[in-house]
Structures are given as C-alpha cells and as structure tokens.
Steps between C-alpha positions, in 0.01 A plus 500: 500500500177490300336275761586750774354786299179305436465416870557863597247615244239252626558608860464864395172428318365310801596790727331755273185286478491468881530879544226562241261265681574658839459851359171408330359362824607815685331721240175303503462523879404868476269678256702819546825324406330345199363838391840669533665216309248523215543879479880467487469225240272718286737798526791277401316364194399850387854626556646218293251572223590870492871417501457252217298741285691826554850430631624197309667683213703308244867485601817386320756337729847441355694195617812573702666189354378508140479863379317388184211358702197700617212374710171685465300533820126561469490493117203687354210285382508678166774334295539810284600698809749230602649484150539879485673501840735219395585680175589817693706301750697337216583840351601641838705190586717537190518877533647463849784289365595132534533379857750227577351194663433130473311340213209262536555132418316512168611852402714471188457846346468858620151503645266636767238289676176596672314269738212542742608540861401179678583399856400178672385457859805555729459170686457292186763228461336304220436781250739696281633827637331714232642760264572725800789263579706634206501859624777419748604143418670322212334211321566168675530242224660214689388533860260295710216727385542630144417865439520617138314792347394279210283304747265798525396523137138576594618821666700627201364829365756599239852449368701741289797394284716774352819564302669794322294625206639409158458854370666664800690284749498779759126441538320184600210309348303210641176314538269476801287188535202530734344209689187437703498202739785346306337537160644722227283807429687717250843639412615857445815626329685801640754696299760772567526448875766717658733411784558856623239670719616842382394461137145517363429254220189381323423134553287329238300196606331252273230290663457145372192320629455141383125538541493774236558475127746713307235756411429577866857521623609851578811703575526714807771740608622588844679822587742452786706771665758416763451628849 
C-alpha cells in the first residue's frame, strides 16, 4: 500500500512539474502575458501580506474528541497576550461546566491543555499529521503511523491542572504552566474558580516565574463574571 502511494505521489509531482514548465514557456512567449502575470503575482503577495497583518486574529479551537484540549490558531507574538487569553479561556471553560469526552493518553488528572494549531501539507505521507489531527480524531497509539499529542511537545503552550479547593470544595483551584517551544516559562496559580456561569466570583492568581526571585514575585487578581 505504501509503495502504491509513493508511486502515485511521484507521478503527481512529475505531472505538476510538467505543467509548470509548459505554463512558464507560454508566459515567456509574450511580454503582455509576462506583465499580466507579474501584476497578478504582486497583487497576490500584497493581499497575503494584508491578510497576515490584519485578519489573522488569535483563535481558540476546541477539540471535538477531547473537550479539554484547545488549539490556538495564529497565537500573538507577545507571550503576555497569549498567557492572558489562555487564563481567560481556563476560567470560561470551567464556568461553562464539565463536558463529557475522552481523555488524552497521558492525562491522569483533571486538566486543560493548550497547543499551537499546526497542520502538515495535505499530500505528505512521511510527516506527522500535526496537532490539527486531534480536533476530530483520537490518538492512534498502536497503528501503522503513531499519532499522540505528546509527540508535539514543541507546540505546547500551556497546561492547567485543577482540583476542588481545600477551603471550599464547591470552588476549584489549580496551576497553569506556560511553555514556549517546549520549554517551561512560568507557572500561575488560580484560586476560587467557579463552575456556574451565572455566579460572579473573584479569582486570585499568583504568578510564579522561575526567572524571578521571591522579592519580585507578585500577586494579581482577576475579576470574572459569567456571561
């Protein structure tokens, strides 16, 4: 089966290369065709640049298979903005209640995971499927091609582990760990998270940055009101 796919892929690449060569020769036979092609190419490049700068807003996409998994499409370059958005998503996720669904292979506790949205080239048969695979598919741990979320550690942005608060078991407390290209950045503790979107509660967050000493660590508070 793999041999057939490789042969088909090679034939497709040869066909595409042949069409590109024929099209290039056709374009170069006329200065007018070449001029029109260059204008269209320039318009396309400018259009892509405008789209990239103004229309690629950060998006959270929740997995249809694993409700505790979010993929972030077009994450902001400023990590502070990404961390703030993740914090708000965590609060909203719990406030909307606990959705029933499958658990990831390495998920042992109540947790929420955030990864960068990553999709490979559609015709690729040698690469992994990307994090996009887990939006609609379960992890494949024993198949011909293994697909496990843990394989994409470099795309992990954050993970949040939570449990009922000791002081009040009707509320939830937990810790967010943030990552950048697979490396740990900092952790943040959240307290008094509510699971009802109709109740307004104050959520206290304590930021713990390993790069800072105790004197520079600070407490922040977040006010969340259910929609």
